[in-house]
PDB file of N, CA, C and O in Angstrom:
ATOM      1  N   MET A   1      -3.144  -0.060  27.557  1.00  0.00           N
ATOM      2  CA  MET A   1      -2.962   1.200  26.875  1.00  0.00           C
ATOM      3  C   MET A   1      -3.649   1.119  25.512  1.00  0.00           C
ATOM      4  O   MET A   1      -3.472   0.152  24.771  1.00  0.00           O
ATOM      5  N   SER A   2      -4.406   2.114  25.206  1.00  0.00           N
ATOM      6  CA  SER A   2      -5.130   2.170  23.939  1.00  0.00           C
ATOM      7  C   SER A   2      -4.399   3.078  22.964  1.00  0.00           C
ATOM      8  O   SER A   2      -3.986   4.179  23.329  1.00  0.00           O
ATOM      9  N   HIS A   3      -4.237   2.629  21.736  1.00  0.00           N
ATOM     10  CA  HIS A   3      -3.597   3.434  20.704  1.00  0.00           C
ATOM     11  C   HIS A   3      -4.635   3.801  19.659  1.00  0.00           C
ATOM     12  O   HIS A   3      -5.469   2.977  19.283  1.00  0.00           O
ATOM     13  N   SER A   4      -4.580   5.031  19.196  1.00  0.00           N
ATOM     14  CA  SER A   4      -5.474   5.445  18.121  1.00  0.00           C
ATOM     15  C   SER A   4      -4.700   6.353  17.185  1.00  0.00           C
ATOM     16  O   SER A   4      -3.677   6.926  17.563  1.00  0.00           O
ATOM     17  N   PHE A   5      -5.182   6.478  15.986  1.00  0.00           N
ATOM     18  CA  PHE A   5      -4.560   7.350  15.010  1.00  0.00           C
ATOM     19  C   PHE A   5      -5.652   8.235  14.446  1.00  0.00           C
ATOM     20  O   PHE A   5      -6.580   7.746  13.802  1.00  0.00           O
ATOM     21  N   GLU A   6      -5.548   9.537  14.682  1.00  0.00           N
ATOM     22  CA  GLU A   6      -6.600  10.477  14.337  1.00  0.00           C
ATOM     23  C   GLU A   6      -7.050  10.452  12.882  1.00  0.00           C
ATOM     24  O   GLU A   6      -8.256  10.458  12.634  1.00  0.00           O
ATOM     25  N   PRO A   7      -6.134  10.423  11.896  1.00  0.00           N
ATOM     26  CA  PRO A   7      -6.636  10.526  10.530  1.00  0.00           C
ATOM     27  C   PRO A   7      -7.221   9.229   9.981  1.00  0.00           C
ATOM     28  O   PRO A   7      -7.210   9.023   8.767  1.00  0.00           O
ATOM     29  N   CYS A   8      -7.729   8.354  10.839  1.00  0.00           N
ATOM     30  CA  CYS A   8      -8.377   7.137  10.350  1.00  0.00           C
ATOM     31  C   CYS A   8      -9.716   7.498   9.719  1.00  0.00           C
ATOM     32  O   CYS A   8     -10.451   8.338  10.238  1.00  0.00           O
ATOM     33  N   LEU A   9     -10.015   6.876   8.630  1.00  0.00           N
ATOM     34  CA  LEU A   9     -11.261   7.104   7.914  1.00  0.00           C
ATOM     35  C   LEU A   9     -12.022   5.803   7.801  1.00  0.00           C
ATOM     36  O   LEU A   9     -11.439   4.720   7.851  1.00  0.00           O
ATOM     37  N   LYS A  10     -13.319   5.918   7.650  1.00  0.00           N
ATOM     38  CA  LYS A  10     -14.110   4.735   7.332  1.00  0.00           C
ATOM     39  C   LYS A  10     -14.084   4.583   5.817  1.00  0.00           C
ATOM     40  O   LYS A  10     -14.248   5.562   5.088  1.00  0.00           O
ATOM     41  N   PHE A  11     -13.878   3.364   5.345  1.00  0.00           N
ATOM     42  CA  PHE A  11     -13.860   3.123   3.917  1.00  0.00           C
ATOM     43  C   PHE A  11     -14.379   1.725   3.639  1.00  0.00           C
ATOM     44  O   PHE A  11     -14.420   0.874   4.527  1.00  0.00           O
ATOM     45  N   ILE A  12     -14.769   1.504   2.412  1.00  0.00           N
ATOM     46  CA  ILE A  12     -15.199   0.179   1.995  1.00  0.00           C
ATOM     47  C   ILE A  12     -13.963  -0.580   1.549  1.00  0.00           C
ATOM     48  O   ILE A  12     -13.276  -0.170   0.614  1.00  0.00           O
ATOM     49  N   SER A  13     -13.687  -1.678   2.214  1.00  0.00           N
ATOM     50  CA  SER A  13     -12.526  -2.480   1.867  1.00  0.00           C
ATOM     51  C   SER A  13     -12.922  -3.505   0.825  1.00  0.00           C
ATOM     52  O   SER A  13     -13.804  -4.334   1.052  1.00  0.00           O
ATOM     53  N   GLY A  14     -12.260  -3.441  -0.322  1.00  0.00           N
ATOM     54  CA  GLY A  14     -12.534  -4.414  -1.371  1.00  0.00           C
ATOM     55  C   GLY A  14     -12.168  -5.812  -0.945  1.00  0.00           C
ATOM     56  O   GLY A  14     -12.840  -6.778  -1.307  1.00  0.00           O
ATOM     57  N   ASN A  15     -11.094  -5.925  -0.169  1.00  0.00           N
ATOM     58  CA  ASN A  15     -10.665  -7.250   0.286  1.00  0.00           C
ATOM     59  C   ASN A  15     -11.580  -7.805   1.365  1.00  0.00           C
ATOM     60  O   ASN A  15     -11.865  -9.002   1.394  1.00  0.00           O
ATOM     61  N   LEU A  16     -12.039  -6.925   2.255  1.00  0.00           N
ATOM     62  CA  LEU A  16     -12.883  -7.384   3.353  1.00  0.00           C
ATOM     63  C   LEU A  16     -14.360  -7.379   2.986  1.00  0.00           C
ATOM     64  O   LEU A  16     -15.151  -8.127   3.560  1.00  0.00           O
ATOM     65  N   GLY A  17     -14.730  -6.533   2.028  1.00  0.00           N
ATOM     66  CA  GLY A  17     -16.126  -6.440   1.624  1.00  0.00           C
ATOM     67  C   GLY A  17     -17.008  -5.809   2.670  1.00  0.00           C
ATOM     68  O   GLY A  17     -18.210  -6.076   2.700  1.00  0.00           O
ATOM     69  N   LYS A  18     -16.447  -4.976   3.535  1.00  0.00           N
ATOM     70  CA  LYS A  18     -17.242  -4.317   4.567  1.00  0.00           C
ATOM     71  C   LYS A  18     -16.637  -2.970   4.908  1.00  0.00           C
ATOM     72  O   LYS A  18     -15.548  -2.633   4.444  1.00  0.00           O
ATOM     73  N   LEU A  19     -17.351  -2.198   5.724  1.00  0.00           N
ATOM     74  CA  LEU A  19     -16.871  -0.897   6.169  1.00  0.00           C
ATOM     75  C   LEU A  19     -15.773  -1.109   7.201  1.00  0.00           C
ATOM     76  O   LEU A  19     -15.935  -1.916   8.117  1.00  0.00           O
ATOM     77  N   ALA A  20     -14.651  -0.392   7.065  1.00  0.00           N
ATOM     78  CA  ALA A  20     -13.526  -0.555   7.982  1.00  0.00           C
ATOM     79  C   ALA A  20     -12.857   0.795   8.204  1.00  0.00           C
ATOM     80  O   ALA A  20     -13.107   1.750   7.469  1.00  0.00           O
ATOM     81  N   ASN A  21     -12.004   0.866   9.225  1.00  0.00           N
ATOM     82  CA  ASN A  21     -11.201   2.063   9.481  1.00  0.00           C
ATOM     83  C   ASN A  21      -9.872   1.914   8.769  1.00  0.00           C
ATOM     84  O   ASN A  21      -9.356   0.804   8.632  1.00  0.00           O
ATOM     85  N   GLY A  22      -9.315   3.027   8.314  1.00  0.00           N
ATOM     86  CA  GLY A  22      -8.031   2.947   7.641  1.00  0.00           C
ATOM     87  C   GLY A  22      -7.345   4.294   7.600  1.00  0.00           C
ATOM     88  O   GLY A  22      -7.953   5.331   7.865  1.00  0.00           O
ATOM     89  N   ILE A  23      -6.080   4.262   7.266  1.00  0.00           N
ATOM     90  CA  ILE A  23      -5.281   5.465   7.123  1.00  0.00           C
ATOM     91  C   ILE A  23      -5.005   5.658   5.642  1.00  0.00           C
ATOM     92  O   ILE A  23      -4.631   4.715   4.944  1.00  0.00           O
ATOM     93  N   VAL A  24      -5.191   6.877   5.165  1.00  0.00           N
ATOM     94  CA  VAL A  24      -4.938   7.181   3.761  1.00  0.00           C
ATOM     95  C   VAL A  24      -3.551   7.797   3.668  1.00  0.00           C
ATOM     96  O   VAL A  24      -3.254   8.783   4.342  1.00  0.00           O
ATOM     97  N   SER A  25      -2.700   7.207   2.823  1.00  0.00           N
ATOM     98  CA  SER A  25      -1.366   7.761   2.638  1.00  0.00           C
ATOM     99  C   SER A  25      -1.067   7.927   1.159  1.00  0.00           C
ATOM    100  O   SER A  25      -1.608   7.219   0.309  1.00  0.00           O
ATOM    101  N   ILE A  26      -0.190   8.882   0.874  1.00  0.00           N
ATOM    102  CA  ILE A  26       0.297   9.115  -0.474  1.00  0.00           C
ATOM    103  C   ILE A  26       1.722   8.561  -0.466  1.00  0.00           C
ATOM    104  O   ILE A  26       2.541   8.980   0.352  1.00  0.00           O
ATOM    105  N   ASN A  27       2.025   7.631  -1.358  1.00  0.00           N
ATOM    106  CA  ASN A  27       3.285   6.895  -1.319  1.00  0.00           C
ATOM    107  C   ASN A  27       4.092   7.049  -2.598  1.00  0.00           C
ATOM    108  O   ASN A  27       3.537   7.262  -3.676  1.00  0.00           O
ATOM    109  N   THR A  28       5.402   6.938  -2.465  1.00  0.00           N
ATOM    110  CA  THR A  28       6.282   6.876  -3.632  1.00  0.00           C
ATOM    111  C   THR A  28       7.153   5.632  -3.486  1.00  0.00           C
ATOM    112  O   THR A  28       7.527   5.245  -2.379  1.00  0.00           O
ATOM    113  N   TYR A  29       7.465   5.021  -4.614  1.00  0.00           N
ATOM    114  CA  TYR A  29       8.245   3.793  -4.613  1.00  0.00           C
ATOM    115  C   TYR A  29       9.389   3.900  -5.608  1.00  0.00           C
ATOM    116  O   TYR A  29       9.299   4.613  -6.608  1.00  0.00           O
ATOM    117  N   GLY A  30      10.458   3.183  -5.319  1.00  0.00           N
ATOM    118  CA  GLY A  30      11.578   3.079  -6.237  1.00  0.00           C
ATOM    119  C   GLY A  30      11.664   1.648  -6.742  1.00  0.00           C
ATOM    120  O   GLY A  30      11.129   0.730  -6.121  1.00  0.00           O
ATOM    121  N   ILE A  31      12.332   1.462  -7.859  1.00  0.00           N
ATOM    122  CA  ILE A  31      12.555   0.126  -8.412  1.00  0.00           C
ATOM    123  C   ILE A  31      14.034   0.013  -8.757  1.00  0.00           C
ATOM    124  O   ILE A  31      14.591   0.861  -9.455  1.00  0.00           O
ATOM    125  N   MET A  32      14.659  -1.043  -8.258  1.00  0.00           N
ATOM    126  CA  MET A  32      16.055  -1.308  -8.583  1.00  0.00           C
ATOM    127  C   MET A  32      16.227  -2.817  -8.728  1.00  0.00           C
ATOM    128  O   MET A  32      15.874  -3.582  -7.831  1.00  0.00           O
ATOM    129  N   ASP A  33      16.764  -3.229  -9.853  1.00  0.00           N
ATOM    130  CA  ASP A  33      16.973  -4.657 -10.117  1.00  0.00           C
ATOM    131  C   ASP A  33      15.689  -5.462  -9.910  1.00  0.00           C
ATOM    132  O   ASP A  33      15.713  -6.536  -9.310  1.00  0.00           O
ATOM    133  N   HIS A  34      14.578  -4.940 -10.408  1.00  0.00           N
ATOM    134  CA  HIS A  34      13.267  -5.598 -10.340  1.00  0.00           C
ATOM    135  C   HIS A  34      12.728  -5.723  -8.916  1.00  0.00           C
ATOM    136  O   HIS A  34      11.834  -6.532  -8.664  1.00  0.00           O
ATOM    137  N   ILE A  35      13.255  -4.941  -7.992  1.00  0.00           N
ATOM    138  CA  ILE A  35      12.763  -4.928  -6.617  1.00  0.00           C
ATOM    139  C   ILE A  35      12.116  -3.575  -6.361  1.00  0.00           C
ATOM    140  O   ILE A  35      12.734  -2.535  -6.587  1.00  0.00           O
ATOM    141  N   THR A  36      10.879  -3.588  -5.892  1.00  0.00           N
ATOM    142  CA  THR A  36      10.155  -2.362  -5.564  1.00  0.00           C
ATOM    143  C   THR A  36      10.307  -2.092  -4.071  1.00  0.00           C
ATOM    144  O   THR A  36      10.174  -3.004  -3.255  1.00  0.00           O
ATOM    145  N   PHE A  37      10.587  -0.831  -3.712  1.00  0.00           N
ATOM    146  CA  PHE A  37      10.758  -0.479  -2.310  1.00  0.00           C
ATOM    147  C   PHE A  37      10.209   0.924  -2.070  1.00  0.00           C
ATOM    148  O   PHE A  37      10.240   1.762  -2.971  1.00  0.00           O
ATOM    149  N   PRO A  38       9.703   1.191  -0.854  1.00  0.00           N
ATOM    150  CA  PRO A  38       9.150   2.515  -0.548  1.00  0.00           C
ATOM    151  C   PRO A  38      10.250   3.553  -0.413  1.00  0.00           C
ATOM    152  O   PRO A  38      11.338   3.256   0.083  1.00  0.00           O
ATOM    153  N   LEU A  39       9.961   4.783  -0.860  1.00  0.00           N
ATOM    154  CA  LEU A  39      10.912   5.891  -0.728  1.00  0.00           C
ATOM    155  C   LEU A  39      10.449   6.863   0.359  1.00  0.00           C
ATOM    156  O   LEU A  39      11.071   6.957   1.417  1.00  0.00           O
ATOM    157  N   VAL A  40       9.373   7.573   0.099  1.00  0.00           N
ATOM    158  CA  VAL A  40       8.821   8.531   1.060  1.00  0.00           C
ATOM    159  C   VAL A  40       7.299   8.469   1.000  1.00  0.00           C
ATOM    160  O   VAL A  40       6.729   7.996   0.016  1.00  0.00           O
ATOM    161  N   PHE A  41       6.646   8.947   2.050  1.00  0.00           N
ATOM    162  CA  PHE A  41       5.184   8.970   2.076  1.00  0.00           C
ATOM    163  C   PHE A  41       4.701  10.133   2.925  1.00  0.00           C
ATOM    164  O   PHE A  41       5.447  10.691   3.729  1.00  0.00           O
ATOM    165  N   LYS A  42       3.451  10.482   2.730  1.00  0.00           N
ATOM    166  CA  LYS A  42       2.766  11.502   3.530  1.00  0.00           C
ATOM    167  C   LYS A  42       1.412  10.923   3.926  1.00  0.00           C
ATOM    168  O   LYS A  42       0.783  10.196   3.158  1.00  0.00           O
ATOM    169  N   VAL A  43       0.978  11.257   5.131  1.00  0.00           N
ATOM    170  CA  VAL A  43      -0.341  10.825   5.600  1.00  0.00           C
ATOM    171  C   VAL A  43      -1.335  11.936   5.299  1.00  0.00           C
ATOM    172  O   VAL A  43      -1.121  13.097   5.648  1.00  0.00           O
ATOM    173  N   TYR A  44      -2.429  11.556   4.643  1.00  0.00           N
ATOM    174  CA  TYR A  44      -3.500  12.512   4.329  1.00  0.00           C
ATOM    175  C   TYR A  44      -4.409  12.629   5.544  1.00  0.00           C
ATOM    176  O   TYR A  44      -4.872  11.623   6.080  1.00  0.00           O
ATOM    177  N   LYS A  45      -4.663  13.862   5.977  1.00  0.00           N
ATOM    178  CA  LYS A  45      -5.565  14.118   7.098  1.00  0.00           C
ATOM    179  C   LYS A  45      -6.777  14.876   6.590  1.00  0.00           C
ATOM    180  O   LYS A  45      -6.638  16.009   6.129  1.00  0.00           O
ATOM    181  N   PRO A  46      -7.955  14.288   6.662  1.00  0.00           N
ATOM    182  CA  PRO A  46      -9.174  15.002   6.268  1.00  0.00           C
ATOM    183  C   PRO A  46      -9.401  16.209   7.188  1.00  0.00           C
ATOM    184  O   PRO A  46      -8.947  16.229   8.332  1.00  0.00           O
ATOM    185  N   ARG A  47     -10.103  17.198   6.672  1.00  0.00           N
ATOM    186  CA  ARG A  47     -10.367  18.406   7.459  1.00  0.00           C
ATOM    187  C   ARG A  47     -10.942  18.089   8.832  1.00  0.00           C
ATOM    188  O   ARG A  47     -10.576  18.718   9.825  1.00  0.00           O
ATOM    189  N   MET A  48     -11.833  17.125   8.885  1.00  0.00           N
ATOM    190  CA  MET A  48     -12.522  16.833  10.152  1.00  0.00           C
ATOM    191  C   MET A  48     -11.595  16.231  11.204  1.00  0.00           C
ATOM    192  O   MET A  48     -11.976  16.157  12.372  1.00  0.00           O
ATOM    193  N   HIS A  49     -10.397  15.800  10.830  1.00  0.00           N
ATOM    194  CA  HIS A  49      -9.465  15.192  11.777  1.00  0.00           C
ATOM    195  C   HIS A  49      -8.252  16.062  12.077  1.00  0.00           C
ATOM    196  O   HIS A  49      -7.316  15.606  12.733  1.00  0.00           O
ATOM    197  N   LEU A  50      -8.254  17.302  11.609  1.00  0.00           N
ATOM    198  CA  LEU A  50      -7.108  18.175  11.849  1.00  0.00           C
ATOM    199  C   LEU A  50      -7.066  18.632  13.299  1.00  0.00           C
ATOM    200  O   LEU A  50      -8.099  18.892  13.916  1.00  0.00           O
ATOM    201  N   GLN A  51      -5.862  18.723  13.827  1.00  0.00           N
ATOM    202  CA  GLN A  51      -5.640  19.261  15.168  1.00  0.00           C
ATOM    203  C   GLN A  51      -5.484  20.783  15.047  1.00  0.00           C
ATOM    204  O   GLN A  51      -5.240  21.306  13.960  1.00  0.00           O
ATOM    205  N   LEU A  52      -5.625  21.466  16.149  1.00  0.00           N
ATOM    206  CA  LEU A  52      -5.453  22.915  16.161  1.00  0.00           C
ATOM    207  C   LEU A  52      -4.053  23.247  15.666  1.00  0.00           C
ATOM    208  O   LEU A  52      -3.072  22.713  16.182  1.00  0.00           O
ATOM    209  N   GLY A  53      -3.952  24.115  14.681  1.00  0.00           N
ATOM    210  CA  GLY A  53      -2.662  24.505  14.126  1.00  0.00           C
ATOM    211  C   GLY A  53      -2.252  23.713  12.903  1.00  0.00           C
ATOM    212  O   GLY A  53      -1.321  24.111  12.204  1.00  0.00           O
ATOM    213  N   ASP A  54      -2.925  22.588  12.618  1.00  0.00           N
ATOM    214  CA  ASP A  54      -2.624  21.812  11.409  1.00  0.00           C
ATOM    215  C   ASP A  54      -3.157  22.539  10.185  1.00  0.00           C
ATOM    216  O   ASP A  54      -4.211  23.172  10.244  1.00  0.00           O
ATOM    217  N   ALA A  55      -2.442  22.450   9.092  1.00  0.00           N
ATOM    218  CA  ALA A  55      -2.896  23.031   7.829  1.00  0.00           C
ATOM    219  C   ALA A  55      -3.490  21.919   6.969  1.00  0.00           C
ATOM    220  O   ALA A  55      -2.896  20.848   6.839  1.00  0.00           O
ATOM    221  N   TYR A  56      -4.650  22.166   6.387  1.00  0.00           N
ATOM    222  CA  TYR A  56      -5.264  21.186   5.504  1.00  0.00           C
ATOM    223  C   TYR A  56      -4.517  21.152   4.179  1.00  0.00           C
ATOM    224  O   TYR A  56      -4.222  22.197   3.598  1.00  0.00           O
ATOM    225  N   LYS A  57      -4.209  19.944   3.701  1.00  0.00           N
ATOM    226  CA  LYS A  57      -3.561  19.770   2.398  1.00  0.00           C
ATOM    227  C   LYS A  57      -4.310  18.691   1.629  1.00  0.00           C
ATOM    228  O   LYS A  57      -4.630  17.632   2.168  1.00  0.00           O
ATOM    229  N   THR A  58      -4.582  18.978   0.363  1.00  0.00           N
ATOM    230  CA  THR A  58      -5.251  18.004  -0.489  1.00  0.00           C
ATOM    231  C   THR A  58      -4.258  16.910  -0.881  1.00  0.00           C
ATOM    232  O   THR A  58      -3.049  17.063  -0.706  1.00  0.00           O
ATOM    233  N   LYS A  59      -4.777  15.821  -1.405  1.00  0.00           N
ATOM    234  CA  LYS A  59      -3.897  14.735  -1.863  1.00  0.00           C
ATOM    235  C   LYS A  59      -2.966  15.206  -2.979  1.00  0.00           C
ATOM    236  O   LYS A  59      -1.787  14.854  -2.958  1.00  0.00           O
ATOM    237  N   PRO A  60      -3.443  15.988  -3.956  1.00  0.00           N
ATOM    238  CA  PRO A  60      -2.504  16.498  -4.965  1.00  0.00           C
ATOM    239  C   PRO A  60      -1.425  17.406  -4.371  1.00  0.00           C
ATOM    240  O   PRO A  60      -0.284  17.373  -4.832  1.00  0.00           O
ATOM    241  N   GLN A  61      -1.755  18.213  -3.361  1.00  0.00           N
ATOM    242  CA  GLN A  61      -0.751  19.053  -2.712  1.00  0.00           C
ATOM    243  C   GLN A  61       0.311  18.186  -2.030  1.00  0.00           C
ATOM    244  O   GLN A  61       1.504  18.480  -2.109  1.00  0.00           O
ATOM    245  N   LEU A  62      -0.129  17.121  -1.363  1.00  0.00           N
ATOM    246  CA  LEU A  62       0.809  16.210  -0.707  1.00  0.00           C
ATOM    247  C   LEU A  62       1.686  15.499  -1.743  1.00  0.00           C
ATOM    248  O   LEU A  62       2.880  15.301  -1.519  1.00  0.00           O
ATOM    249  N   ALA A  63       1.092  15.121  -2.865  1.00  0.00           N
ATOM    250  CA  ALA A  63       1.863  14.468  -3.931  1.00  0.00           C
ATOM    251  C   ALA A  63       2.938  15.405  -4.471  1.00  0.00           C
ATOM    252  O   ALA A  63       4.064  14.977  -4.727  1.00  0.00           O
ATOM    253  N   LEU A  64       2.598  16.681  -4.645  1.00  0.00           N
ATOM    254  CA  LEU A  64       3.586  17.663  -5.108  1.00  0.00           C
ATOM    255  C   LEU A  64       4.721  17.806  -4.093  1.00  0.00           C
ATOM    256  O   LEU A  64       5.887  17.900  -4.477  1.00  0.00           O
ATOM    257  N   GLU A  65       4.386  17.823  -2.802  1.00  0.00           N
ATOM    258  CA  GLU A  65       5.427  17.889  -1.771  1.00  0.00           C
ATOM    259  C   GLU A  65       6.350  16.671  -1.850  1.00  0.00           C
ATOM    260  O   GLU A  65       7.560  16.800  -1.666  1.00  0.00           O
ATOM    261  N   LEU A  66       5.793  15.501  -2.119  1.00  0.00           N
ATOM    262  CA  LEU A  66       6.608  14.297  -2.252  1.00  0.00           C
ATOM    263  C   LEU A  66       7.554  14.401  -3.443  1.00  0.00           C
ATOM    264  O   LEU A  66       8.722  14.025  -3.351  1.00  0.00           O
ATOM    265  N   ILE A  67       7.047  14.911  -4.553  1.00  0.00           N
ATOM    266  CA  ILE A  67       7.885  15.077  -5.747  1.00  0.00           C
ATOM    267  C   ILE A  67       9.041  16.031  -5.438  1.00  0.00           C
ATOM    268  O   ILE A  67      10.187  15.768  -5.803  1.00  0.00           O
ATOM    269  N   GLN A  68       8.731  17.134  -4.764  1.00  0.00           N
ATOM    270  CA  GLN A  68       9.772  18.104  -4.413  1.00  0.00           C
ATOM    271  C   GLN A  68      10.788  17.499  -3.449  1.00  0.00           C
ATOM    272  O   GLN A  68      11.986  17.763  -3.559  1.00  0.00           O
ATOM    273  N   GLU A  69      10.318  16.698  -2.515  1.00  0.00           N
ATOM    274  CA  GLU A  69      11.219  16.031  -1.579  1.00  0.00           C
ATOM    275  C   GLU A  69      12.122  15.029  -2.306  1.00  0.00           C
ATOM    276  O   GLU A  69      13.313  14.932  -2.011  1.00  0.00           O
ATOM    277  N   LEU A  70      11.551  14.291  -3.252  1.00  0.00           N
ATOM    278  CA  LEU A  70      12.341  13.330  -4.028  1.00  0.00           C
ATOM    279  C   LEU A  70      13.396  14.033  -4.882  1.00  0.00           C
ATOM    280  O   LEU A  70      14.501  13.520  -5.057  1.00  0.00           O
ATOM    281  N   GLN A  71      13.055  15.195  -5.405  1.00  0.00           N
ATOM    282  CA  GLN A  71      14.014  15.948  -6.226  1.00  0.00           C
ATOM    283  C   GLN A  71      15.218  16.407  -5.416  1.00  0.00           C
ATOM    284  O   GLN A  71      16.298  16.603  -5.973  1.00  0.00           O
ATOM    285  N   ARG A  72      15.049  16.581  -4.115  1.00  0.00           N
ATOM    286  CA  ARG A  72      16.166  16.991  -3.258  1.00  0.00           C
ATOM    287  C   ARG A  72      17.043  15.814  -2.838  1.00  0.00           C
ATOM    288  O   ARG A  72      18.167  16.016  -2.378  1.00  0.00           O
ATOM    289  N   LEU A  73      16.545  14.594  -2.991  1.00  0.00           N
ATOM    290  CA  LEU A  73      17.327  13.413  -2.617  1.00  0.00           C
ATOM    291  C   LEU A  73      18.337  13.067  -3.702  1.00  0.00           C
ATOM    292  O   LEU A  73      18.109  13.365  -4.874  1.00  0.00           O
ATOM    293  N   PRO A  74      19.447  12.444  -3.330  1.00  0.00           N
ATOM    294  CA  PRO A  74      20.460  12.080  -4.328  1.00  0.00           C
ATOM    295  C   PRO A  74      20.064  10.801  -5.082  1.00  0.00           C
ATOM    296  O   PRO A  74      20.741   9.776  -5.001  1.00  0.00           O
ATOM    297  N   LEU A  75      18.953  10.893  -5.814  1.00  0.00           N
ATOM    298  CA  LEU A  75      18.456   9.748  -6.591  1.00  0.00           C
ATOM    299  C   LEU A  75      18.533  10.052  -8.072  1.00  0.00           C
ATOM    300  O   LEU A  75      18.487  11.214  -8.477  1.00  0.00           O
ATOM    301  N   TRP A  76      18.646   9.036  -8.864  1.00  0.00           N
ATOM    302  CA  TRP A  76      18.644   9.172 -10.312  1.00  0.00           C
ATOM    303  C   TRP A  76      17.277   8.799 -10.844  1.00  0.00           C
ATOM    304  O   TRP A  76      16.784   7.709 -10.555  1.00  0.00           O
ATOM    305  N   PHE A  77      16.643   9.688 -11.624  1.00  0.00           N
ATOM    306  CA  PHE A  77      15.327   9.420 -12.186  1.00  0.00           C
ATOM    307  C   PHE A  77      15.450   9.231 -13.678  1.00  0.00           C
ATOM    308  O   PHE A  77      14.450   8.992 -14.355  1.00  0.00           O
TER     309      PHE A  77
END
């Protein structure tokens, strides 16, 4: 069985030093007692990888959605 993820992009990997496929995500993290942990994330889909019915959202739009989602969570900022 082959698995693929549509919003994969080609990018230059600084660690690998070559062209590679990757997924672009917008992430938020929390810190408690000097421990960093993920809170919520959104996957960025370039226009060329959108499925029929998908709405294109820029990275800043996705970041704003994350902020709004975090504001609804019972977290202390």
